[in-house]
C-alpha positions as CSV (number, residue, x, y, z in Angstrom):
1,M,-1.2,2.4,8.0
2,D,2.6,1.9,8.5
3,T,2.2,0.0,11.8
4,T,0.8,-3.1,10.2
5,I,3.7,-3.3,7.7
6,Y,5.9,-4.8,10.5
7,D,4.1,-8.0,10.0
8,P,6.4,-9.9,7.4
9,A,3.3,-11.6,5.6
10,Y,1.6,-8.3,5.3
11,K,4.6,-6.4,4.3
12,K,5.2,-8.9,1.3
13,Y,1.6,-8.4,0.4
14,F,1.8,-4.7,0.6
15,E,5.0,-4.5,-1.5
16,K,3.2,-6.7,-4.0
17,R,0.3,-4.4,-4.1
18,E,2.2,-1.2,-3.7
19,P,1.9,0.0,-7.3
20,T,-1.9,-0.5,-7.0
21,Q,-2.0,1.3,-3.7
22,K,0.1,4.2,-5.0
23,K,-2.4,4.5,-8.1
24,L,-5.5,4.5,-5.8
25,I,-3.8,7.0,-3.4
26,T,-3.0,9.4,-6.5
27,C,-6.4,9.1,-7.9
28,A,-7.9,9.9,-4.5
29,L,-5.6,12.9,-4.1
30,V,-6.5,14.1,-7.7
31,S,-10.2,13.7,-7.3
């Protein structure tokens, strides 16, 4: 997952979506 973050455009997109990603990851871990 962290290999693609080196792409600047993807990094920008990922940083924008980071709160959503963390929420999804948290939900996945909880369930």
